[in-house]
C-alpha positions as CSV (number, residue, x, y, z in Angstrom):
1,X,0.1,0.1,0.3
2,X,1.6,3.5,-1.0
3,X,1.4,5.9,2.3
4,X,4.9,7.5,2.3
5,X,6.0,9.5,-0.5
6,X,9.2,11.4,-0.5
7,X,10.4,13.9,-3.5
8,X,14.3,14.4,-3.4
9,X,15.9,17.6,-4.7
10,X,19.0,18.8,-6.3
11,X,20.0,22.4,-6.9
12,X,18.2,24.1,-9.8
13,X,15.1,22.2,-9.3
14,X,12.0,23.1,-11.6
15,X,8.8,24.3,-9.8
16,X,6.3,23.2,-12.4
17,X,8.0,19.2,-11.7
18,X,8.1,19.8,-8.0
19,X,4.6,20.9,-7.7
20,X,3.2,18.1,-9.9
21,X,4.7,15.7,-7.2
22,X,3.1,17.9,-4.4
23,X,-0.2,18.1,-5.6
24,X,-1.5,15.1,-6.1
25,X,1.0,13.4,-3.2
26,X,1.5,16.3,-0.6
27,X,-2.4,17.6,-0.6
28,X,-4.6,16.5,2.2
29,X,-7.8,15.9,0.9
30,X,-9.1,14.0,3.8
31,X,-12.4,15.6,4.0
32,X,-13.4,14.2,0.3
33,X,-12.1,10.9,1.6
34,X,-9.2,10.6,-0.2
35,X,-6.0,9.2,0.8
36,X,-3.8,11.3,2.8
37,X,0.1,10.3,2.4
38,X,2.8,11.3,4.4
39,X,4.9,13.3,2.4
40,X,8.2,14.9,2.5
41,X,10.1,17.5,0.2
42,X,13.8,15.8,0.6
43,X,16.9,17.6,0.1
44,X,20.2,15.5,-1.5
45,X,22.2,19.2,-1.3
46,X,21.7,21.0,2.2
47,X,18.3,22.8,3.4
48,X,18.4,25.6,1.1
49,X,18.1,25.0,-2.8
50,X,17.4,27.4,-5.4
51,X,15.1,26.6,-8.8
52,X,15.6,27.4,-12.3
53,X,13.4,29.9,-12.0
54,X,15.4,33.4,-10.7
55,X,14.8,34.5,-7.1
56,X,13.1,31.7,-6.4
57,X,13.9,28.9,-3.7
58,X,13.1,26.1,-1.8
59,X,13.8,25.0,1.7
60,X,13.1,22.0,3.9
61,X,14.4,20.0,6.7
62,X,14.6,16.6,5.7
63,X,17.9,15.4,4.1
64,X,18.6,11.8,2.1
65,X,17.6,10.1,5.2
66,X,14.0,10.5,5.0
67,X,14.0,8.5,2.1
68,X,14.7,4.9,3.9
69,X,11.2,5.0,5.1
70,X,9.2,6.2,1.9
71,X,6.8,3.5,-0.7
72,X,8.0,6.4,-3.1
73,X,10.8,8.4,-4.1
74,X,10.2,11.2,-6.9
75,X,12.9,12.6,-8.4
76,X,11.8,16.2,-10.5
77,X,13.8,18.0,-13.1
78,X,16.4,20.0,-12.7
79,X,18.2,22.3,-14.5
80,X,21.4,20.9,-14.2
81,X,21.0,16.8,-13.5
82,X,22.0,16.4,-17.5
83,X,25.2,17.9,-17.1
84,X,26.6,17.6,-13.5
85,X,27.7,15.1,-10.8
86,X,25.1,13.6,-8.6
87,X,25.7,13.4,-4.5
88,X,27.0,9.3,-4.5
89,X,24.9,9.1,-1.0
90,X,22.0,10.2,-3.2
91,X,22.9,7.5,-6.0
92,X,23.5,4.9,-2.9
93,X,20.2,6.4,-1.4
94,X,18.0,5.5,-4.1
95,X,19.7,1.7,-5.2
96,X,18.8,1.0,-2.2
97,X,15.4,1.6,-2.0
98,X,14.6,0.2,-5.3
99,X,16.6,-2.9,-4.3
100,X,14.1,-3.2,-1.2
101,X,10.7,-2.8,-3.6
102,X,10.1,1.3,-3.2
103,X,9.3,2.5,-6.2
104,X,11.3,5.4,-8.1
105,X,9.6,8.3,-10.3
106,X,11.1,10.5,-12.5
107,X,9.9,13.4,-14.0
108,X,11.5,14.8,-17.1
109,X,15.1,15.3,-16.5
110,X,15.0,13.6,-12.9
111,X,15.4,10.1,-15.3
112,X,19.3,11.1,-15.8
113,X,19.7,11.2,-11.7
114,X,18.3,7.7,-12.1
115,X,20.5,6.7,-15.1
116,X,24.0,7.5,-12.7
117,X,22.6,5.4,-10.0
118,X,22.4,2.1,-12.4
119,X,18.2,2.2,-12.5
120,X,18.1,2.5,-16.0
121,X,20.3,-0.6,-17.0
122,X,18.5,-3.3,-19.1
123,X,14.8,-1.1,-18.4
124,X,12.6,0.6,-20.7
125,X,12.8,4.2,-19.9
126,X,10.9,7.8,-20.8
127,X,11.9,11.2,-20.9
128,X,11.6,14.5,-22.7
129,X,12.5,14.1,-26.8
130,X,14.6,16.4,-26.5
131,X,17.0,14.9,-24.3
132,X,16.5,10.9,-25.6
133,X,19.6,11.4,-28.0
134,X,22.0,12.6,-25.1
135,X,19.8,9.6,-22.7
136,X,20.9,7.1,-25.0
137,X,24.2,8.0,-25.2
138,X,25.0,8.7,-21.5
139,X,23.5,5.8,-20.7
140,X,23.9,2.8,-23.7
141,X,23.1,0.2,-21.6
142,X,19.1,1.8,-20.9
143,X,16.4,1.0,-23.7
144,X,15.0,4.6,-24.0
145,X,11.6,4.6,-25.6
146,X,12.2,8.3,-27.3
147,X,8.0,9.4,-27.9
148,X,6.0,8.0,-25.1
149,X,4.3,9.7,-21.8
150,X,6.2,7.6,-19.3
151,X,7.2,3.8,-19.3
152,X,6.6,1.6,-16.0
153,X,9.4,-0.8,-15.2
154,X,8.4,-1.5,-11.6
155,X,10.1,-0.8,-9.3
156,X,11.1,2.2,-11.7
157,X,8.5,4.6,-13.4
158,X,10.0,7.3,-16.0
159,X,8.1,10.2,-17.5
160,X,9.1,12.6,-20.1
161,X,8.8,16.6,-19.6
162,X,6.4,18.4,-17.6
163,X,2.9,17.6,-17.9
164,X,3.6,13.7,-18.7
165,X,4.4,14.0,-14.5
166,X,1.4,14.0,-14.1
167,X,0.2,10.9,-16.3
168,X,2.9,8.9,-14.4
169,X,1.7,10.5,-11.3
170,X,-1.9,9.3,-11.6
171,X,-0.6,5.9,-13.6
172,X,1.0,5.3,-9.8
173,X,-2.1,5.9,-7.9
174,X,-4.4,3.9,-10.4
175,X,-2.3,1.0,-10.2
176,X,-1.9,1.2,-6.5
177,X,-5.3,2.7,-5.1
178,X,-8.2,1.7,-8.3
179,X,-9.0,4.1,-10.7
180,X,-11.6,5.6,-8.4
181,X,-8.7,7.0,-6.4
182,X,-7.4,8.7,-9.6
183,X,-10.2,9.8,-11.3
184,X,-11.4,11.8,-8.2
185,X,-7.9,13.1,-7.9
186,X,-7.7,13.9,-11.5
187,X,-10.7,15.5,-11.4
188,X,-9.6,18.0,-8.7
189,X,-6.9,18.6,-10.6
190,X,-9.3,19.5,-14.0
191,X,-6.5,17.0,-16.4
192,X,-7.6,14.1,-17.8
193,X,-8.0,10.9,-15.5
194,X,-5.6,8.5,-17.5
195,X,-3.5,8.8,-20.7
196,X,-2.1,6.0,-21.9
197,X,1.9,5.4,-21.1
198,X,2.8,4.6,-24.8
199,X,0.5,7.4,-26.1
200,X,2.7,9.9,-28.1
201,X,4.8,13.0,-27.3
202,X,3.9,15.7,-29.5
203,X,7.5,15.9,-31.0
204,X,9.4,18.5,-33.4
205,X,11.0,17.5,-36.3
206,X,14.6,17.1,-35.4
207,X,17.0,18.6,-38.6
208,X,19.5,15.8,-39.9
209,X,21.9,15.4,-37.5
210,X,25.0,17.4,-38.1
211,X,27.4,15.4,-36.2
212,X,27.7,12.4,-38.8
213,X,30.9,12.1,-39.8
214,X,30.4,9.7,-42.7
215,X,27.1,9.6,-43.3
216,X,25.9,13.2,-43.0
217,X,25.8,13.9,-47.0
218,X,23.9,10.7,-47.3
219,X,21.7,11.9,-44.6
220,X,21.0,15.5,-45.8
221,X,19.8,14.0,-49.1
222,X,17.6,11.6,-48.2
223,X,16.1,14.4,-45.5
224,X,15.3,15.9,-48.7
225,X,14.0,12.8,-50.5
226,X,11.4,10.8,-49.0
227,X,9.6,9.8,-51.5
228,X,12.1,7.5,-52.9
229,X,12.1,3.8,-52.5
230,X,16.4,3.7,-52.0
231,X,17.8,0.4,-50.5
232,X,21.0,0.1,-48.5
233,X,23.1,-0.8,-51.3
234,X,22.0,2.4,-53.3
235,X,22.9,4.7,-50.3
236,X,25.9,3.2,-50.1
237,X,26.8,3.8,-53.2
238,X,26.1,7.2,-52.6
239,X,28.6,6.8,-49.3
240,X,31.2,5.2,-51.9
241,X,31.2,2.8,-49.1
242,X,30.3,-0.9,-49.3
243,X,26.6,-2.2,-47.9
244,X,28.2,-3.7,-45.3
245,X,30.5,-0.8,-44.1
246,X,27.9,1.8,-44.9
247,X,24.7,-0.1,-42.4
248,X,27.5,-0.1,-39.7
249,X,28.5,2.8,-39.8
250,X,24.8,4.5,-40.4
251,X,24.1,2.5,-37.0
252,X,27.2,3.9,-35.0
253,X,26.6,7.6,-35.8
254,X,22.8,7.5,-35.4
255,X,22.0,4.5,-33.7
256,X,19.4,2.7,-36.0
257,X,19.2,1.5,-39.3
258,X,17.9,2.9,-43.0
259,X,15.3,1.6,-43.2
260,X,13.7,3.0,-39.5
261,X,15.3,6.2,-40.1
262,X,13.7,6.9,-43.2
263,X,10.3,5.6,-41.5
264,X,10.4,7.7,-38.7
265,X,11.5,11.1,-40.7
266,X,8.0,9.9,-43.2
267,X,5.8,9.7,-39.7
268,X,7.3,13.2,-38.5
269,X,6.9,14.7,-42.0
270,X,3.3,13.7,-41.6
271,X,2.7,15.3,-38.4
272,X,4.4,18.5,-39.9
273,X,1.7,18.7,-42.8
274,X,-0.9,17.1,-40.5
275,X,-0.5,20.8,-38.2
276,X,0.1,23.0,-41.0
277,X,-1.5,22.3,-44.4
278,X,-4.8,21.2,-45.6
279,X,-3.5,18.7,-47.5
280,X,-5.9,15.2,-47.8
281,X,-3.9,12.3,-46.0
282,X,-3.7,10.9,-50.0
283,X,-1.8,13.6,-50.4
284,X,0.2,13.6,-47.6
285,X,0.4,10.1,-48.1
286,X,1.8,10.5,-51.5
287,X,4.7,13.8,-50.4
288,X,5.7,11.6,-47.4
289,X,6.7,8.4,-49.3
290,X,4.0,5.9,-48.0
291,X,2.8,5.6,-51.0
292,X,-1.6,4.9,-50.3
293,X,-3.3,6.6,-47.5
294,X,-3.6,2.9,-45.4
295,X,0.2,2.5,-45.2
296,X,0.4,6.1,-43.9
297,X,-2.4,5.3,-40.9
298,X,-0.8,2.1,-40.2
299,X,2.8,3.3,-40.2
300,X,1.5,6.8,-38.2
301,X,-0.7,4.7,-35.7
302,X,2.4,2.4,-35.0
303,X,4.6,5.5,-34.2
304,X,2.2,7.8,-32.5
305,X,-0.2,5.4,-31.3
306,X,-3.0,7.7,-32.9
307,X,-4.5,8.3,-36.8
308,X,-3.8,11.5,-38.8
309,X,-7.0,12.6,-38.4
310,X,-7.0,12.6,-34.3
311,X,-3.6,13.8,-34.9
312,X,-4.9,16.9,-36.9
313,X,-8.0,17.7,-34.6
314,X,-5.9,17.6,-31.5
315,X,-3.6,20.5,-33.1
316,X,-6.2,22.2,-35.5
317,X,-9.9,21.4,-33.7
318,X,-12.6,19.3,-34.8
319,X,-13.6,20.8,-37.8
320,X,-10.1,20.1,-39.2
321,X,-10.0,16.6,-39.7
């Protein structure tokens, strides 16, 4: 039973992500018949912490020893999580917690702390799409899911940016205390009671990687010719390599295969066109190289968990579809 919750902070904490955890687990709603948690904000770096909002600080009397009694430990985003070193005492406390079955939740860049503690090794994990590539490079044993809202690899739960933290927290409540409790708290917060973790983040279309040493020119050509059907042999010839060498270099420099890279770029282009144009799904399917609307719908749903028309409505209103 979930009774004791600790939210552990590092310098530069993001107030919104901290507020998400406090709102869901830190408020007394006993007058509505809702559970009350033994909740504490814990500092990993002394009693006074900065936030990424200038002039706003957080003070707490609780140190890392408070984590030892928690049933759930939340690690919200911090302005410095991605590039800093972490207190060894914090990493040790998180490892001990996971070993004894305590759930550990990250919100947005809090996942980098979990990675440093070794809690992502061999596990699927979520992160804000802007940090997905860096997370995968820093922690190659993690299985980074760059598009989803949250991932539950009990006892480690990871969530993407900002509002996805709400979804992950409500998921924990639903899992621990049932849908009625989760739905009532969601209603109080005026948020959707349930968004499945596999639902896609709304991701901006990335530019071609400029850091690719040997396949960068081929990537740029592929980006401009997504409607073309090409083979690895044709791409290798363009790169002046053997197919085997090209495939190996492509994997090393992009983290994926040519087929998957093209497929992902086609879906991203379809997203752009659905958001910004009135073109039909058939026209978008041709422009993006899928050929038919049925093929586009199939791949779009596989990648994003929604249909092209539903995606367009989410951005442009019901009349857009």
